[in-house]
C-alpha positions in Angstrom: 0.0 0.2 0.5 2.7 2.3 0.7 4.4 2.1 -2.9 0.7 2.5 -3.9 0.3 5.8 -2.1 3.7 7.1 -3.2 2.7 6.6 -6.9 -0.6 8.2 -6.2 1.3 11.3 -4.9 3.7 11.5 -8.0 0.9 11.2 -10.6 -0.3 14.3 -8.8 2.6 16.0 -9.3 2.9 15.4 -12.5 -0.7 16.2 -13.4 -0.7 19.6 -11.8 2.5 20.3 -14.6 1.2 18.5 -17.1 -1.8 19.8 -19.3 -4.3 18.0 -19.4 -4.2 18.1 -23.2 -0.8 16.1 -23.5 -2.2 13.8 -20.9 -4.0 12.4 -22.6 -5.8 12.8 -26.7 -9.5 13.6 -25.7 -11.5 12.9 -28.3 -14.3 13.5 -26.2 -17.6 12.6 -28.4 -20.5 15.2 -28.0 -23.9 15.2 -29.7 -25.2 17.2 -32.8 -28.7 17.8 -30.5 -28.9 20.3 -27.9 -26.4 19.5 -24.6 -29.5 20.2 -22.5 -30.9 16.9 -23.5 -27.4 15.5 -22.6 -28.4 12.0 -20.4 -25.0 11.3 -18.8 -21.3 11.7 -19.2 -19.0 8.3 -19.4 -15.3 8.4 -19.7 -12.7 5.7 -21.3 -9.4 4.2 -20.8 -8.1 2.4 -24.0 -4.4 1.5 -25.4 -5.3 2.8 -28.5 -2.3 1.7 -30.1 -3.3 -2.0 -29.5 -6.0 -3.8 -31.4 -8.0 -4.6 -28.3 -8.3 -0.5 -27.5 -9.0 -0.4 -31.6 -12.2 -2.2 -31.4 -13.2 -0.8 -27.9 -12.9 2.6 -28.8 -15.0 2.0 -32.4 -17.4 -0.2 -30.4 -18.1 2.4 -28.0 -18.7 4.8 -30.6 -21.1 3.1 -32.0 -23.2 2.1 -29.1 -23.3 6.1 -28.1 -24.9 6.2 -32.0 -26.9 3.7 -31.3 -28.6 5.0 -27.9 -28.9 8.3 -29.9 -31.1 6.7 -32.7 -33.2 3.7 -30.6 -33.8 5.4 -27.2 -33.0 8.9 -28.0 -30.6 9.1 -25.1 -27.3 11.2 -25.6 -24.0 10.1 -24.2 -20.8 12.2 -24.0 -18.1 10.1 -24.4 -14.6 11.0 -22.8 -11.9 8.8 -24.2 -8.0 9.2 -22.7 -5.0 6.7 -24.1 -3.2 5.2 -22.3 -0.5 2.7 -22.7 -0.8 -1.0 -20.8 3.3 -1.5 -20.3 2.6 1.8 -18.2 0.4 1.5 -15.4 1.0 4.8 -14.3 -0.4 6.0 -17.5 -4.1 5.2 -16.9 -3.8 6.5 -13.7 -3.2 9.9 -14.8 -5.7 9.4 -17.5 -8.3 8.2 -14.5 -7.7 11.3 -12.6 -7.9 13.3 -15.4 -11.5 12.1 -16.5 -12.6 12.4 -13.0 -11.6 16.4 -12.8 -13.9 16.4 -16.0 -16.7 15.4 -13.8 -17.5 12.0 -15.4 -20.3 9.9 -14.0 -18.8 6.3 -14.9 -15.2 5.6 -16.5 -14.4 2.2 -18.3 -11.8 0.4 -19.0 -8.9 -0.2 -18.5 -7.8 -3.6 -20.4 -5.1 -4.3 -17.5 -5.4 -5.6 -13.4 -2.4 -3.6 -12.9 -4.1 -0.2 -14.5 -7.0 -1.2 -12.9 -5.8 -1.7 -9.2 -4.1 2.1 -9.5 -7.2 3.4 -10.5 -9.8 1.3 -8.5 -8.8 3.2 -5.2 -8.8 6.8 -6.7 -13.0 6.1 -8.2 -13.9 4.6 -4.6 -13.3 8.0 -2.8 -14.5 10.0 -5.5 -17.9 7.0 -5.7 -17.6 6.9 -9.4 -18.1 3.6 -11.0 -15.1 2.2 -12.7 -16.1 -0.8 -15.6 -13.0 -3.1 -15.6 -11.9 -5.1 -18.8 -9.5 -7.1 -17.3 -10.1 -10.7 -16.7 -8.5 -10.9 -13.7 -10.1 -9.3 -10.6 -9.7 -10.9 -6.9 -12.5 -11.3 -4.8 -11.2 -9.5 -2.5 -11.8 -6.2 -4.4 -15.5 -6.2 -3.4 -15.3 -4.7 0.1 -12.1 -2.9 -0.4 -12.9 -1.3 -3.6 -17.3 -1.3 -3.8 -17.2 1.1 -7.0 -14.8 -1.7 -9.1 -17.3 -3.8 -11.4 -16.1 -6.2 -13.8 -17.6 -5.3 -17.0 -16.0 -8.7 -19.1 -17.6 -11.9 -18.5 -15.3 -14.3 -16.4 -13.0 -16.4 -18.4 -11.5 -19.2 -15.9 -14.0 -21.6 -17.3 -11.4 -21.5 -20.8 -9.0 -23.5 -18.3 -11.2 -26.6 -17.8 -11.9 -26.5 -21.6 -8.1 -26.6 -22.1 -7.7 -29.7 -19.4 -10.3 -31.5 -21.5 -8.4 -31.0 -25.1 -5.4 -32.1 -23.1 -6.8 -34.9 -21.9 -8.9 -35.9 -24.6 -5.3 -37.0 -26.7 -4.4 -38.6 -23.3 -1.4 -36.3 -22.9 -0.1 -36.9 -19.7 2.4 -33.8 -19.1 2.1 -29.8 -20.3 4.9 -27.0 -20.1 2.5 -23.6 -19.2 4.1 -20.2 -20.9 2.8 -17.5 -19.2 3.5 -13.7 -19.1 5.3 -12.7 -15.7 2.8 -10.3 -14.7 1.2 -10.6 -11.4 -2.2 -10.6 -11.9 -1.6 -13.6 -14.2 0.7 -15.5 -12.1 -1.4 -15.0 -9.1 -5.1 -15.2 -10.9 -5.2 -17.2 -13.9 -2.2 -19.6 -13.7 -3.8 -21.5 -10.2 -7.0 -22.5 -12.1 -5.0 -23.6 -15.0 -3.1 -25.5 -12.5 -6.1 -26.8 -10.7 -7.9 -27.8 -13.9 -5.2 -30.0 -15.4 -5.0 -31.8 -12.3 -8.6 -32.6 -12.1 -8.3 -34.2 -15.3 -4.7 -35.9 -14.3 -2.7 -34.0 -16.0 0.9 -33.0 -14.6 2.3 -29.7 -15.0 6.2 -30.1 -16.0 6.9 -26.6 -15.4 6.4 -23.5 -16.0 8.0 -20.7 -18.2 7.3 -17.0 -17.0 8.1 -14.5 -20.1 8.5 -10.9 -19.3 6.5 -8.4 -22.0 9.7 -6.8 -22.8 11.5 -10.2 -22.6 13.7 -9.9 -25.9 15.0 -12.1 -28.8 17.6 -13.6 -27.2 15.5 -14.6 -24.1 12.8 -16.1 -26.0 15.5 -17.8 -27.9 17.1 -19.7 -24.8 13.8 -19.9 -23.1 12.9 -22.5 -26.3 16.2 -24.1 -26.5 15.8 -25.2 -22.8 12.1 -26.4 -23.7 13.5 -28.2 -26.8 15.7 -30.2 -24.5 12.8 -31.7 -22.3 10.6 -34.3 -23.2 7.5 -32.7 -22.7 6.3 -31.8 -26.5 2.8 -30.1 -25.1 2.5 -26.2 -24.4 -0.4 -24.4 -23.0 0.8 -20.3 -24.0 -1.0 -17.6 -22.1 0.5 -13.9 -23.3 -0.5 -11.3 -24.5 -1.1 -11.3 -28.7 2.2 -8.9 -28.6 4.5 -11.2 -26.7 2.9 -14.8 -28.4 3.6 -13.4 -32.0 7.0 -12.7 -31.1 7.0 -15.7 -29.1 5.7 -18.3 -32.1 8.0 -16.6 -34.6 11.1 -17.5 -32.1 10.0 -20.7 -32.4 9.6 -21.2 -36.2 12.9 -20.3 -36.7 14.2 -22.9 -34.2 11.6 -25.3 -35.9 9.5 -25.9 -33.2 6.4 -25.6 -34.9 6.9 -28.9 -36.8 5.9 -32.3 -36.3 5.8 -33.5 -32.4 4.5 -30.0 -31.1 1.2 -29.1 -29.5 0.9 -25.9 -29.1 -2.8 -24.6 -27.2 -3.7 -20.9 -26.4 -5.7 -19.5 -23.9 -8.6 -16.4 -25.6 -6.4 -14.0 -25.2 -4.3 -15.0 -28.2 -7.1 -17.2 -29.9 -9.7 -14.4 -29.5 -7.8 -11.8 -31.1 -6.2 -14.3 -34.1 -8.9 -12.8 -36.5 -7.0 -9.6 -36.3 -3.4 -11.3 -36.8 -1.7 -10.1 -40.5 -1.3 -13.3 -43.0 2.7 -12.7 -42.9 2.6 -13.1 -38.9 -0.1 -16.1 -38.9 2.2 -18.5 -40.9 4.4 -18.9 -37.7 1.2 -20.2 -35.9 0.2 -23.2 -38.1 -1.5 -26.2 -36.2 -2.4 -24.2 -33.1 -5.4 -25.2 -31.1 -6.9 -22.7 -28.7 -10.1 -21.6 -26.8 -11.9 -18.4 -28.2 -14.6 -16.9 -26.4 -17.9 -17.2 -27.9 -20.5 -14.7 -28.6 -23.4 -15.2 -31.2 -22.8 -13.8 -34.9 -26.0 -14.8 -36.4 -28.4 -12.6 -35.0 -29.6 -9.2 -36.7 -28.3 -6.5 -33.9 -25.1 -8.5 -34.1 -25.2 -8.4 -38.2 -25.9 -4.6 -38.2 -23.5 -3.9 -35.6 -20.6 -5.8 -37.3 -21.3 -4.1 -40.6 -20.9 -0.6 -39.0 -18.0 -1.5 -37.1 -16.3 -3.0 -40.1 -16.6 0.5 -42.1 -15.7 2.6 -39.4 -12.4 0.5 -38.3 -11.3 0.5 -41.3 -11.9 4.1 -42.0 -9.9 5.4 -38.4 -7.2 2.3 -38.8 -6.3 1.6 -42.1 -2.9 -0.1 -41.1 -4.7 -2.6 -40.0 -5.9 -5.2 -42.7 -8.6 -7.1 -41.1 -11.7 -5.5 -39.4 -13.8 -8.1 -37.9 -15.0 -7.4 -34.6 -14.3 -10.0 -31.3 -15.0 -10.3 -28.0 -14.0 -6.9 -26.5 -15.8 -4.8 -29.5 -19.2 -6.5 -28.2 -17.7 -6.2 -24.6 -17.1 -2.4 -24.5 -20.5 -2.0 -26.3 -22.4 -3.9 -24.0 -20.6 -1.9 -21.3 -22.1 1.4 -22.5 -25.3 0.4 -23.1 -25.2 -0.9 -19.4 -24.2 2.6 -18.1 -27.2 3.9 -20.3 -29.6 2.0 -18.9 -28.7 2.6 -15.1 -28.7 6.8 -16.5 -31.8 6.7 -18.2 -35.2 8.6 -16.7 -33.1 10.6 -14.6 -28.9 11.4 -14.4 -28.0 9.4 -11.3 -24.6 9.8 -10.1 -22.5 8.0 -7.4 -24.2 5.7 -4.9 -27.5 6.0 -6.5 -25.9 5.1 -10.1 -23.7 1.7 -9.1 -26.7 0.2 -6.9 -28.4 0.6 -10.6 -26.0 -0.9 -12.4 -25.9 -3.9 -10.2 -29.4 -4.4 -11.1 -28.6 -4.6 -14.6 -30.1 -8.0 -16.5 -30.4 -7.8 -20.4 -29.3 -9.8 -23.8 -26.2 -8.2 -25.1 -24.4 -9.0 -28.4 -21.7 -10.5 -25.9 -24.3 -12.9 -24.6 -26.3 -12.3 -21.0 -24.9 -8.7 -19.3 -26.0 -9.6 -15.2 -23.7 -8.8 -12.7 -23.0 -10.9 -9.6 -21.0 -9.6 -6.6 -19.7 -7.0 -8.9 -18.6 -9.5 -11.6 -20.2 -9.8 -15.2 -21.7 -13.3 -15.3 -18.9 -16.1 -16.3 -18.7 -17.5 -19.9 -20.1 -20.9 -20.3 -19.3 -21.8 -23.9 -15.9 -21.4 -26.1 -15.1 -22.0 -29.2 -12.2 -24.3 -30.2 -10.4 -22.9 -33.1 -7.6 -24.5 -35.3 -4.9 -21.8 -37.0 -4.9 -23.3 -40.7 -3.6 -21.3 -43.4 -4.5 -17.3 -43.8 -6.8 -17.8 -40.8 -8.7 -20.4 -38.6 -11.2 -23.3 -38.7 -14.2 -23.7 -36.4 -13.9 -27.0 -35.4 -16.7 -27.4 -32.2 -17.5 -25.6 -29.1 -17.0 -26.9 -25.6 -19.7 -26.1 -22.8 -19.0 -26.0 -18.8 -20.7 -29.4 -17.2 -21.4 -30.7 -21.3 -17.9 -31.0 -23.0 -17.3 -31.1 -26.4 -19.7 -30.8 -29.6 -19.9 -30.4 -33.0 -23.1 -27.2 -33.1 -24.9 -25.5 -30.0 -28.4 -25.8 -29.3 -31.3 -28.6 -28.5 -29.8 -30.7 -30.9 -26.2 -30.7 -29.9 -24.6 -34.1 -29.2 -21.9 -33.8 -26.3 -19.0 -35.5 -25.7 -16.3 -35.7 -22.8 -13.4 -36.2 -25.4 -13.3 -33.5 -28.7 -12.0 -36.3 -30.8 -15.5 -36.6 -32.2 -15.0 -32.8 -33.8 -13.3 -32.1 -36.7 -10.2 -33.7 -37.8 -7.3 -31.5 -36.1 -4.3 -29.9 -38.3 -1.5 -30.1 -36.2 2.1 -28.5 -36.6 4.0 -30.9 -39.1 0.7 -33.2 -40.9 -2.2 -33.6 -41.8 -3.9 -36.1 -40.2 -0.9 -37.2 -37.3 -1.7 -37.1 -33.7 1.6 -35.8 -31.7 2.2 -37.9 -29.0 3.0 -35.0 -26.8 6.5 -36.1 -25.9 10.2 -37.0 -27.5 12.1 -39.5 -26.2 15.4 -39.1 -24.4 18.8 -38.6 -25.7 22.7 -40.5 -25.4 23.5 -37.4 -23.3 20.5 -37.3 -21.3 20.2 -41.0 -20.1 16.6 -42.0 -17.9 17.9 -41.9 -14.2 16.6 -44.8 -13.0 17.1 -45.3 -8.9 18.1 -49.1 -7.6 17.6 -50.1 -3.9 21.0 -50.5 -2.9 19.8 -52.9 0.2 17.1 -55.1 -0.6 16.7 -58.1 1.6 16.0 -60.6 -1.2 18.4 -60.8 -3.9 16.6 -62.7 -6.1 14.6 -59.6 -7.0 17.8 -56.9 -6.5 21.3 -57.6 -6.6 23.5 -54.5 -6.4 27.0 -54.9 -6.1 29.9 -52.9 -6.5 33.2 -53.8 -8.2 36.6 -52.8 -6.5 38.6 -53.5 -9.0 36.8 -52.5 -12.0 35.5 -49.5 -10.1 31.6 -50.0 -10.8 28.2 -51.1 -9.8 26.7 -54.0 -11.0 22.9 -54.8 -11.2 20.9 -57.8 -11.4 17.8 -59.6 -10.0 14.4 -60.1 -11.5 13.3 -56.9 -11.2 16.0 -55.4 -13.3 16.1 -57.9 -15.9 12.0 -57.1 -16.2 12.7 -53.8 -16.7 15.4 -54.5 -19.6 13.0 -57.0 -21.3 10.3 -54.1 -20.8 12.5 -51.2 -22.2 13.5 -53.9 -25.0 10.1 -53.9 -26.5 9.7 -50.3 -26.6 9.1 -49.1 -30.0 11.5 -46.1 -29.6 14.7 -46.1 -28.4 15.7 -45.3 -24.6 18.7 -44.8 -23.1 18.5 -45.1 -19.6 21.1 -45.5 -16.4 20.9 -47.8 -12.9 21.7 -45.9 -10.0 22.2 -47.0 -6.6 20.3 -45.8 -3.7 22.0 -46.7 -0.5 19.2 -45.9 2.2 17.1 -48.6 3.2 13.8 -46.6 3.1 11.9 -47.1 0.2 10.1 -43.9 0.9 12.9 -41.9 0.9 13.9 -43.8 -2.8 10.6 -43.2 -3.9 10.3 -39.6 -2.3 13.5 -38.9 -4.7 12.1 -39.4 -8.4 11.4 -36.0 -9.7 14.3 -34.7 -8.1 17.4 -37.1 -8.0 16.0 -40.0 -10.5 13.8 -40.2 -13.2 12.4 -43.7 -12.5 12.6 -46.5 -9.5 13.3 -50.2 -10.3 13.3 -53.0 -7.7 11.4 -54.5 -5.1 8.9 -51.8 -5.1 5.4 -52.0 -3.5 2.6 -50.0 -5.2 0.7 -48.8 -2.7 -2.2 -45.3 -2.4 0.1 -43.4 -0.2 3.0 -42.6 -2.6 0.5 -41.9 -5.7 1.0 -38.6 -4.2 3.8 -37.6 -6.3 4.1 -40.6 -8.4 2.7 -43.1 -10.4 3.3 -47.2 -11.2 3.4 -49.4 -13.8 1.2 -52.1 -13.9 2.4 -54.9 -11.4 5.1 -57.7 -12.4 4.4 -59.8 -9.3 1.9 -61.0 -7.8 -0.3 -59.2 -5.3 -1.1 -59.6 -1.6 0.3 -59.7 1.9 0.4 -63.2 3.1 1.0 -64.1 7.2 3.7 -66.5 7.8 3.9 -68.3 11.2 5.9 -71.2 12.2 4.9 -74.8 11.6 4.5 -78.3 13.3 3.6 -81.6 12.4 -0.3 -82.8 12.4 0.5 -86.3 12.8 -0.1 -86.7 16.6 -0.8 -89.6 19.0 -4.3 -89.3 17.5 -4.0 -89.8 14.7 -5.3 -93.3 14.0 -8.7 -91.6 14.4 -8.6 -89.1 12.2 -9.3 -91.1 8.5 -13.0 -91.0 10.1 -15.3 -88.2 11.3 -16.8 -88.4 14.8 -20.1 -89.2 13.4 -18.8 -91.8 11.0 -17.2 -93.3 14.1 -20.7 -93.5 15.7 -22.3 -94.6 13.1 -19.7 -97.7 12.5 -20.3 -98.4 16.5 -24.3 -98.2 16.1 -24.5 -100.6 13.3 -22.3 -103.2 14.6 -23.6 -103.5 17.8 -27.3 -103.7 16.0 -26.4 -106.4 14.2 -24.2 -108.3 16.6 -27.4 -108.1 18.4 -29.5 -109.6 15.7 -27.3 -112.6 14.6 -27.3 -113.2 18.7 -31.1 -113.1 19.2 -31.4 -115.2 16.2 -28.8 -117.9 17.0 -28.8 -118.0 20.6 -31.3 -121.5 20.6 -29.1 -122.9 18.2 -25.5 -122.4 20.3 -25.8 -123.4 23.7 -22.5 -121.3 24.2 -24.7 -118.3 23.8 -27.0 -119.1 26.9 -25.8 -118.4 30.4 -26.2 -115.7 33.0 -26.7 -111.6 31.4 -23.1 -110.5 32.0 -22.1 -113.4 29.9 -24.6 -113.0 26.7 -23.7 -109.3 26.9 -20.2 -110.5 26.4 -21.0 -112.9 23.6 -23.0 -110.4 21.8 -20.3 -107.4 21.7 -17.9 -110.2 20.6 -20.1 -111.6 18.0 -20.5 -107.6 17.1 -17.1 -106.5 16.7 -15.5 -110.1 15.4 -16.8 -109.4 12.1 -15.0 -106.2 11.3 -11.8 -107.8 12.0 -12.0 -111.2 11.0 -13.9 -113.0 8.1 -14.3 -116.0 9.3 -16.8 -116.7 11.9 -18.6 -119.3 13.8 -21.4 -122.0 12.1 -24.5 -120.1 12.0 -27.7 -122.0 11.3 -30.0 -119.6 10.2 -30.6 -118.4 6.9 -31.8 -114.9 8.6 -28.3 -114.5 10.4 -26.4 -115.4 7.8 -28.1 -113.1 5.3 -27.4 -110.5 7.9 -24.0 -111.3 8.2 -23.2 -111.5 4.4 -24.2 -108.2 4.3 -22.5 -106.7 7.3 -19.4 -108.7 6.0 -19.5 -107.0 2.5 -19.7 -103.4 4.4 -16.9 -104.5 6.9 -14.7 -104.9 3.7 -15.2 -101.5 2.4 -15.4 -99.9 5.6 -12.0 -101.4 7.1 -10.3 -100.8 3.1 -11.4 -97.5 3.3 -10.0 -96.7 6.6 -6.6 -98.6 5.9 -6.3 -96.7 2.9 -7.0 -93.1 4.2 -4.8 -93.6 7.4 -1.9 -94.6 5.0 -1.8 -91.4 3.4 -2.0 -89.4 6.3 0.7 -91.1 8.1 3.2 -91.5 5.0 3.0 -87.9 4.1 4.2 -84.9 6.1 1.5 -82.8 7.1 2.3 -79.4 8.8 0.1 -76.8 10.2 0.2 -73.5 11.3 0.9 -72.7 15.3 -1.0 -69.5 14.3 -4.4 -69.7 12.7 -5.6 -65.6 11.9 -4.8 -62.0 13.3 -7.2 -62.4 15.5 -5.1 -64.7 17.3 -2.5 -63.0 17.6 -4.2 -60.1 18.5 -5.9 -61.6 21.3 -2.6 -63.1 22.8 -0.6 -59.7 22.4 2.2 -61.5 20.1 5.0 -59.4 18.2 4.7 -59.4 14.8 7.4 -58.8 12.3 7.3 -56.9 8.5 9.4 -56.0 5.8 11.3 -53.0 5.1 8.4 -51.2 3.5 7.2 -48.6 5.7 3.8 -48.2 4.5 3.6 -52.2 6.0 3.6 -50.9 9.7 1.1 -48.2 9.0 -1.0 -51.0 7.8 -0.5 -52.9 10.7 -1.2 -50.7 13.4 -3.9 -48.6 11.5 -5.9 -51.5 9.7 -5.3 -54.8 11.4 -4.8 -52.9 15.0 -1.5 -54.3 16.1 -0.3 -52.0 18.8 3.0 -50.2 17.4 5.6 -51.7 19.8 4.3 -55.0 19.1 5.4 -54.4 15.2 9.0 -55.1 14.4 11.5 -54.2 11.4 13.2 -57.1 9.1 15.0 -56.6 6.2 15.2 -60.4 5.0 14.5 -63.3 5.0 17.9 -64.6 7.4 16.8 -62.3 9.8 12.7 -63.3 9.8 13.9 -67.0 10.8 16.4 -65.6 13.6 13.5 -63.7 14.7 11.5 -66.6 15.0 13.9 -68.8 16.6 14.7 -66.2 19.4 10.8 -65.9 19.8 11.0 -62.5 18.9 8.4 -62.6 17.0 5.4 -65.0 16.9 4.2 -64.4 13.0 5.5 -62.2 9.9 3.4 -60.2 7.4 5.3 -60.3 4.2 4.7 -59.4 0.2 3.9 -62.3 -1.7 6.4 -62.7 -3.6 8.8 -62.5 -0.8 6.7 -65.0 1.1 6.8 -67.4 -1.3 11.0 -66.9 -1.6 11.4 -67.2 2.3 8.8 -70.4 2.5 10.8 -71.8 0.1 14.2 -71.5 2.0 12.1 -72.7 5.2 9.6 -75.0 4.1 10.1 -77.3 6.7 9.6 -75.0 9.6 7.3 -72.1 8.6 4.0 -71.7 6.4 1.5 -69.6 5.3 -2.1 -69.0 7.2 -5.2 -67.1 7.2 -6.5 -65.1 4.4 -4.3 -63.5 1.7 -4.7 -59.6 2.3 -5.1 -58.0 -0.9 -2.5 -55.0 -1.3 1.0 -54.5 -2.9 2.6 -56.1 -5.7 5.7 -54.8 -7.2 6.0 -52.0 -9.9 8.7 -49.3 -11.5 7.9 -46.2 -10.2 7.5 -43.0 -13.0 6.9 -39.2 -11.8 3.0 -38.4 -12.2 2.4 -37.2 -15.7 5.3 -39.2 -17.2 4.8 -39.5 -20.7 6.8 -43.1 -20.6 4.0 -44.6 -18.3 2.0 -45.7 -21.2 4.1 -47.1 -23.0 6.1 -48.6 -20.2 2.9 -50.4 -19.7 2.4 -51.4 -23.2 6.1 -52.8 -23.2 5.3 -54.8 -20.3 2.2 -56.2 -21.1 4.0 -57.6 -24.3 6.8 -58.9 -22.3 4.0 -60.8 -20.2 2.2 -62.6 -23.3 5.4 -63.4 -25.3 6.5 -65.9 -22.4 9.5 -63.5 -21.5 8.3 -62.3 -17.9 7.8 -66.7 -16.9 11.0 -67.3 -18.0 12.7 -64.9 -16.2 10.5 -65.6 -13.5 11.8 -69.5 -13.8 15.5 -68.4 -14.3 15.7 -66.0 -10.9 13.0 -67.5 -8.6 11.9 -70.8 -10.4 14.5 -72.8 -8.4 12.6 -71.6 -5.3 9.5 -73.3 -6.1 11.5 -76.9 -4.7 11.8 -76.9 -0.4 15.4 -75.0 0.0 15.4 -76.3 3.6 18.3 -79.0 4.2 17.0 -81.3 6.2 16.7 -84.9 5.0 13.2 -86.1 4.4 12.9 -89.0 6.7 9.2 -91.1 5.5 9.5 -93.7 7.9 6.6 -94.0 10.3 7.5 -93.6 13.9 5.7 -94.7 17.3 4.1 -91.6 18.1 1.3 -92.4 15.4 0.8 -95.4 16.6 1.2 -94.8 20.8 -2.7 -94.4 21.6 -3.2 -97.7 20.1 -0.1 -99.4 21.7 -1.1 -97.8 25.1 -5.0 -99.3 24.2 -4.1 -103.0 23.1 -1.5 -103.1 26.2 -3.9 -101.6 28.7 -6.6 -104.0 27.7 -4.0 -107.3 27.6 -2.9 -106.3 30.9 -6.5 -106.0 32.2 -7.5 -109.3 31.2 -4.4 -111.0 32.6 -4.7 -109.4 35.5 -8.7 -110.6 35.9 -7.7 -114.3 34.4 -4.7 -114.9 37.1 -6.8 -113.7 39.9 -9.8 -116.1 38.6 -7.9 -118.8 38.3 -5.5 -118.4 41.5 -8.6 -118.2 43.7 -9.5 -122.4 42.3 -6.1 -123.8 44.0 -6.1 -124.2 47.5 -2.8 -123.9 49.7 -0.9 -122.7 47.1 0.2 -118.8 47.0 -1.2 -117.2 44.2 2.2 -116.6 42.3 3.3 -120.6 43.1 -0.1 -121.6 41.3 -0.1 -119.5 39.0 3.4 -120.8 37.7 2.4 -124.6 38.3 -0.5 -123.9 35.8 1.7 -122.4 33.3 4.2 -125.3 33.5 1.8 -127.7 33.6 -0.1 -126.6 30.7 2.9 -126.2 28.5 3.8 -129.5 29.3 0.5 -130.9 27.8 0.9 -129.0 25.3 4.4 -130.1 24.2 3.0 -133.5 24.7 0.7 -133.3 22.4 2.4 -131.8 19.8 5.6 -134.6 20.2 2.6 -137.3 19.2 1.4 -135.9 16.4 4.9 -135.3 14.8 5.8 -138.8 16.2 8.6 -137.3 17.9 8.1 -138.6 21.5 12.5 -138.6 22.0 11.7 -134.6 22.7 11.4 -135.0 26.0 14.2 -136.9 27.1 14.8 -139.1 30.0 11.5 -137.7 32.0 8.8 -140.1 31.7 4.8 -139.6 32.0 4.6 -140.9 35.1 7.9 -139.3 36.6 6.5 -135.6 35.3 4.1 -135.3 38.5 6.8 -135.7 40.9 9.0 -133.1 38.5 6.3 -131.0 38.5 5.7 -131.2 42.3 9.7 -130.8 42.9 9.1 -127.3 41.2 
């Protein structure tokens, strides 16, 4: 503000010392009628040396004449000349008009000029109609008498973004005039509009309004050395003409280049001479739209051309543009507010703010002291000595060839007429160019990857060079070889262990990153990834234990199966016992004896196909069927048990994340920090229970030391880990669908689309599978060095041995007890020994007689046997 007050003070001094005739070319337009019928006095500040100023001045004069012709209103118009390059002159001209007692002031064209006049007009309560495109929001409170007389053209930035997106260009370079109002006002809208479409601005190039030819040449050469070939130009017409002339000399208006201009250039393309427009061939731009079909415009256009040629014979073209019709409508706006009385100051301002009519430029209505924004633009293509109208773009609707009720809209401009780009009538530029050997693609590689199968970085001391190998490296090499163009690149080792830091160096130190870098959403804020070249997912790895336990013999059948076998066996035994009990005396006896016989008949069938003689056909029928069922059941059980015992089966010690959380167990994760965030914020592990490990060996050591109970590892690395330690660890639970490895590039990188296409070709032609077999295929087999022992140990049969041993022992004890009680005079042990030896003796005798070898008894005769036994 101090600077502004100083400039205003300086202006006051200059004004006092300078005659008004020398400050401005006072071409005040009176009226042929009586001055007593004058309805108002209006001042205008225009730069009559520019095409815009010339059009505005002629349009204002025609508007003043139409007022008198159609509504018998008379306005006195004072037009003071200025120079846009010298805002101080606009301020002096404004003070001169205020001294002339004008009721309102029109102009000037730039915000720098308006900002110097607005304060003066507000203090004198004189409305000022600004033709500047940019008027900040805060001006309403500070300068309430400042009004925006031109339509808000910020919507054109969305149209430009839609053009860029239509051709699938991802990066653009913005060339703008280094003027405060444009840099701080318009450019942010352009940046945001491009960002909404997923388009990255590679760089902003600001040019001074007084930039020399050498400076323009130097800046263009710098742009030529970059990859981006899509340029959005937001300059004033004089500077834009010089830029394109220099670009043509440097052969930057040829094939592969794209130039898109804003309405500040395109809306004046009708005024450019043929000698100049030849350097602008192929340019595509947005142009402010206004209807040129109505009778009002046709009448205005005819009179405008005649008057413009008469007053400006140096101009080759005399067609009116958007600036002319806006000036025409501004005069009518003031006249409507003044109609019926000589309003001034606040009353005039309030009347102007109530304006609502359709003028030549469109709907004239003020909202928050500004004209209603433009919602429609023309899309034009500079060709030959003029331009072609390709179609229209409407806010919220998109592109269309026509306008009106029958218009068909599309989000892409590909459906419009064929664009004639620089360098070829049917050639669509791809928007970028390949790098040269002098500037290869710098590719960052993690030097401290814990999985050498994917990334292996080694430094050779003797050769003083670094070698790069691994699955990720070779996949990238194969992908680049499939590109349809030459792409020089150079691997650079990154020694920091943090992968987030590595990705953060993209766009700074590196042009891309290759390695076991996971694709995660948090990294998309400043980079983009290729399609994944590995499996996606996160696996839970836990220690394994053998599933062959003491009770393995019951696992071939379920509990319900065991129960069914028991019930049907007892039932069949009962049926046979019931039928056969009268034919076999041994089936009689006490109740307890009969129950034992029945159970023996039931289960004997399962283990022996040779039963006793049956007398009833009914029992035979029942037994035959049950023998068949028993055969099937026994064979099925044997086969299933054999399979379970001979194949080693492992089971996890922990089966779910919930079990880990309940036990408050510690878990490990690999080097990517996003996993720590995922485990803490998504899976809800306490941060103190989450530990970092960098390699498979560190994981195994952490398990052996009981530091962790489980580990979360991305799927590709988890498979390598499980292959190395397949006897000790196993995957548990579901696979979490995150991650996957991909190549990282800057956001909006023009290379990304081609890299993805080449990566698909590498996958489809089998190269990817071959590389995987070479680097990690050997790991599909178990790499654990322990020898596999297929022999069955007693562990799986321990319970059976115990059961049969206990059963036999119980039977033996009962038998001994019963037999011992039948021999009086002998102790239990001596009686038992006597019975056993006697039984053995008689059995031996019978056997000897059967084979005819009586001499086997030796010298002991049968008569002497009782004595021998008694001696024992």
